[in-house]
N, C-alpha and C positions, 0 to 999 in steps of 0.2 A: 689558665686562670690560677690554678693552685700553685704553679711554679713561680708566678710573677706577682702574686698578691697574698694577703693574709685572709682570703675569703673563708678558709676552713675555720678560722677563729671568730668569725662574726656571730653575734647572737641570733637565735631563732632556728627554725627547722625548715623554712622554705625561702626561696629567693628567685629572682629573675635577673638576667643580664643580657646585654646587647652590645656587639662590637660596633664600632663607628667606622663607616666607610667614608671616603672623601667625596661625598655626593653633593656638597654645597652647603651653604648656611654657616652659621657660627656655632658656638657652644650651646646656644639656645635651641639648636636643631638636634642635639644629642638625646638619646633615650636614657632613662625612661621619661615619659611625659607624665605630669601629675595633674590631677583634677584641681580646680581652684581651691578647694578646702583641704587638699593634700590627703584625702581619704582613699585615693585610687592611684596606683602607678601602672603604666601601660607601656609595653614595648611591642614592636611589630617588625616583620620583614615582608616585603612585597611591593606591589605597585597597583595602580588602578587597572592595568592590563586590559582585558576584554571588556571591562565595565567603564572605561574612560569616557565613552560617548554617552553613557546613561547615568553617570554619577554627577550630580550637579553640586560641585564643591561650593560654589558661591551661595547656593540656597541653604546648604547645611551650615555654613559659617554664619549666614545672616540669622538663621533660626536660633543658633546657639548664642550669638551676640544678644539677640532679643531676650533670651532667657538669663542674661547676665554673665555669660562666659567671655573671657578674654584669652588670647592665645600668646603664649610666650615666644613662639617661633615667628610671629607675624613680622614681616619686613616689607618695606615699600616697593621693592622691585622683584622681578622674576628671579628664582633660584633654580639653576639647572633645568631639569625637566619636570619639576614639581608643578602642580596645577596653579594657575594664576586666577586670582579673584577678579571680578568685574572692574575694580578700580586699578588693576595692574599690580596689586600687591600679592604677596604669597604667604601661605601658611603651610606648615608641614602636614601632610595627610594624617600622620599618626597623632598629631596634636588635636586635629579636628575629631578623630575617632575617639581619643581619650575623653574629650568633652562630651561627645555623643553617648558613649558608654555610660559615663557618670550621670548624664541627664536621664537616659532611659532607666538605669538602675534606680535612680531617685524616684522615678515615676512608678515603677512596678515593685520596688522593695527587694529586689534580688540582683546581685551583681551578675550571676550566671545568666539569668533571663535578660538583663539589660544588655549584656554583651551580645547575646544571640539576636536581640531586636536591633541593635546598632548595626551589626553585620548584615542583617537582612535589608535594612533601610538604606545602607550606604556601602554596598559591596565593592570589593576590589580583589585582585588575586593576591591574597594576603594570609598570613598567619600571625596571630597576636596572643600575647599573654598579659593577664592583668592580676594584680594583687590589690585587695581591698581591706580596709579596716573592718568592714562589715562581715568578712569571712576570712579572718587572719591565718587560718591553717590550710588554706587552699589556694591554688593557682587556677584561674579561669582561662580556658583556651578556646579560641575560635579559629577555624581554618576554612578558607576557600581557595582551592587549587594549589597553593604553595605547600611544600612538604613539611610534615611534623612527625617526629618519631617519639615513641614512649617506651621507656625501658624500666624494668623493675629489678631490684636487688633485695637481699634480705633486710637491708637497712633503709631503703627508700625508693622513690619513684623519680625518674629523670625525664626531661623533655628537651628536645633539640631539633633543629632543622635537618640534622644528619646524625646517624647513629655513631659516627666516628667520634663524636663529642662525649660519648658515654664511657663509664668505667668498663673494663673488660668483662666484669662479672655480670653484665646485663645481656650478654650475647644469647643466652638461652631463654630470655624473657623479654622479647623485643617485639614491637608491633608498630605499624604505621597508623597514625590517627586518621580515621576516615575523612575523605573530602567533605566539605560542607557540614562539618560537625562542630558542636560546642561541648566541651568537657569541663568538669570540675575535678581537679587532680589534687590529691592529698598525699602525704607520706605513705599511706597504706594502700592506695589504689586510686581508682577514678570512677566517675559516673559520666556516661555519655548521653547526649541528647540529639 
């Protein structure tokens, strides 16, 4: 990232990024996904996995549509192995999850709690990161099964699905984020739930 972009010169003290694999869809299927009011950005890595038979994608999409949500990734046909809705159309799982996190956070008043509630209600083998205007100095993290590492240096905290992504100075301050956990991560540390 640092050798190919000017990311080090961007304003702010926190950020999230996601590489794009050729998994189908068009540019509207690229992360991050944003809530309708653009107060929340969400990225994730994973799939429905062991929860595929128990996660009702169509019911979640219908619930969110009834609450006024629209999905930028919605397309009229199947895309790769992504879940299909009852009408044969398709929505990116992360687009649905972004809407669900936003909806839950709006209901309970906390992005961290909203993310935990969304993951409990709509699980997948997934790790996700969210940034919200309601808590601009923190990254919210939720993890079920998929790997997530946390590293610390004297100048900050790092998150990635592999420790290979961290600066070399994190090697002595490295830990795996516990499975089935939600974290609030700041530059100075983290709180787990």
